[in-house]
C-alpha positions in Angstrom: 106.5 128.7 91.8 109.8 127.2 90.2 112.9 127.2 92.4 115.8 128.5 90.0 118.5 127.8 92.3 117.9 124.2 92.0 116.9 124.1 88.3 118.7 123.1 85.3 117.9 123.7 81.5 119.7 120.9 79.4 120.3 123.2 76.1 120.6 120.8 73.0 121.6 122.3 69.8 124.5 121.7 67.4 125.4 125.2 66.8 127.9 126.5 69.8 126.6 129.9 69.2 123.1 129.0 69.7 123.8 127.4 73.0 125.5 130.7 74.3 122.8 132.8 73.5 120.4 130.6 75.6 123.2 130.0 78.2 123.3 133.8 78.7 119.6 134.3 78.6 118.9 132.1 81.7 122.4 132.7 83.5 120.8 136.3 83.7 117.8 135.1 85.6 119.8 132.9 87.9 118.9 129.3 86.0 121.6 127.0 85.4 122.6 125.1 82.1 124.1 122.4 80.7 124.6 122.3 76.9 125.1 119.7 74.4 126.0 119.7 71.1 123.6 116.5 70.2 120.9 114.4 71.5 123.8 111.5 71.8 126.3 113.5 73.8 123.1 114.3 76.1 122.4 111.0 76.9 125.6 109.6 77.1 126.1 112.1 79.8 122.9 112.5 81.6 122.6 110.7 85.0 118.9 110.8 86.4 120.3 110.2 90.1 122.2 113.3 90.1 119.1 115.3 89.1 116.5 113.4 91.2 116.1 116.1 93.5 116.7 119.3 91.0 113.7 120.7 88.8 114.7 120.6 85.2 113.8 120.6 81.3 115.2 120.0 77.9 115.2 122.7 75.7 116.2 120.9 72.4 116.2 121.9 68.3 113.6 119.4 66.8 115.9 119.3 63.7 119.2 117.9 65.2 121.7 116.0 63.0 121.7 112.2 63.9 119.0 111.4 66.3 116.3 114.4 65.9 114.4 116.3 69.1 111.3 114.3 68.3 113.8 111.1 68.5 115.1 112.2 71.8 111.6 113.1 73.1 110.6 109.6 72.4 113.9 108.1 74.0 113.1 109.8 77.0 109.5 108.7 77.3 110.4 105.1 76.8 112.9 105.4 79.8 110.5 107.2 81.8 112.8 110.1 82.2 110.6 112.5 83.4 112.1 115.9 82.0 109.4 118.2 80.2 110.7 119.1 76.8 110.5 122.7 75.0 111.2 122.1 71.2 113.2 124.9 69.4 112.5 125.2 65.3 113.8 127.6 62.5 109.9 127.6 61.3 106.8 126.2 62.5 106.6 122.8 60.8 103.0 121.8 61.8 103.2 118.2 61.6 106.5 118.3 63.6 104.3 120.5 66.3 101.4 118.2 66.3 103.6 115.0 66.9 105.8 116.6 69.7 102.5 118.2 71.4 101.1 114.9 71.7 104.2 113.1 73.0 103.7 115.3 75.8 106.3 118.7 74.8 105.5 121.5 77.1 105.9 123.9 73.9 107.4 124.3 70.7 108.8 127.7 69.5 110.3 129.4 66.8 114.1 130.2 67.5 113.4 133.6 66.8 110.6 134.1 69.6 110.8 136.5 72.0 112.7 136.3 75.3 110.0 136.5 77.7 108.1 133.6 75.9 110.8 131.4 76.1 111.1 132.3 79.7 107.4 131.8 80.3 107.6 128.2 78.8 110.8 127.2 80.6 109.3 128.2 83.8 105.9 126.3 82.7 108.4 123.2 82.1 110.2 123.7 85.5 107.1 123.9 87.3 105.7 121.0 86.2 108.7 118.9 86.5 108.5 120.4 90.3 105.0 118.9 90.4 105.8 115.7 89.1 108.9 115.4 91.5 106.5 116.0 94.6 103.9 113.6 93.3 106.5 111.0 92.8 107.9 111.4 95.8 104.4 111.1 97.7 103.8 107.7 95.7 107.3 106.5 96.5 106.5 107.3 100.4 103.1 105.6 100.5 104.6 102.7 99.1 107.0 102.3 101.4 104.4 102.4 104.0 102.3 99.9 102.5 105.1 97.3 102.6 105.1 97.5 106.1 101.7 96.2 106.5 101.3 92.3 106.8 99.3 90.2 104.9 96.1 90.3 106.6 96.4 94.1 106.9 96.9 94.0 103.1 93.5 92.1 102.7 91.5 94.4 105.3 93.0 97.5 103.5 91.6 95.9 100.2 88.2 95.2 101.4 88.2 98.7 102.6 89.2 100.4 99.5 88.5 98.9 96.7 85.1 97.7 97.1 81.6 99.7 96.4 80.2 100.4 98.6 83.0 100.5 101.2 82.2 97.5 103.4 81.8 97.9 107.1 84.2 96.1 109.6 81.5 93.4 110.2 81.2 92.8 106.3 84.9 92.4 106.4 84.9 89.9 109.6 82.4 87.9 107.4 84.2 88.0 104.4 87.4 86.8 106.3 86.2 84.6 109.0 87.7 86.7 111.7 85.9 88.6 114.4 84.8 92.3 114.2 86.8 93.1 117.0 89.9 91.9 115.1 88.8 93.8 112.0 88.8 97.1 114.2 92.4 96.4 115.5 94.0 95.6 111.5 92.0 99.1 110.5 93.9 101.0 113.7 97.3 99.4 112.8 96.7 100.2 109.2 95.7 103.8 109.4 98.9 104.1 112.0 101.3 102.5 109.5 99.7 104.6 106.6 99.5 107.9 108.8 96.1 108.2 107.7 93.6 110.3 109.6 90.7 108.9 108.0 89.2 106.4 105.8 88.7 108.8 103.1 92.3 109.6 103.4 93.2 106.0 103.2 91.0 105.7 100.2 93.1 108.3 98.4 96.5 107.1 99.2 95.9 103.5 98.0 94.7 105.2 94.9 97.9 107.2 94.4 99.8 103.8 94.8 97.1 101.8 92.3 96.6 99.6 95.5 94.8 96.5 94.7 95.5 94.0 97.2 
């Protein structure tokens, strides 16, 4: 469930009065906002590092002058800025809606939609961003642990997690021309460095990191 105290909704609409309406609605439920009159202004001011530990999403007019909402979405995707996007439109445009959703938008809503529908979509977007942040943090942590493995430990790990079926210590010893006891030593060291309680957990960690050796 989203933590509104660490949430920011980036409102991008060329009309000041529209931004104020959304700011008031979100402020009433404790969600912080930042308002921008154009996609260009948002990109010029947005610093991913400053929001790395905050949940956030973009609430943007699909038909902005200059860079459109769809073009902004493409820019965010291209630069791997993982902010979920909710589009607002004066009236439903099916091709635009399809394009937005295919590119990963959380929702496309008419500006006349009920407040409860907008808040529901924003809640979904913030939850999605929080989940993504946790996943990325987990991946970064595991990659850091992987970096502490020696070359030989990485070789052993690769044979443990990338072979079907999984290789036994004896088979790994034969493949690497080392003793079974040495393999067992490496396995224990790998589990300790990765904080893995079992081979199954170790396999899961390797998959999260896309580890291939």
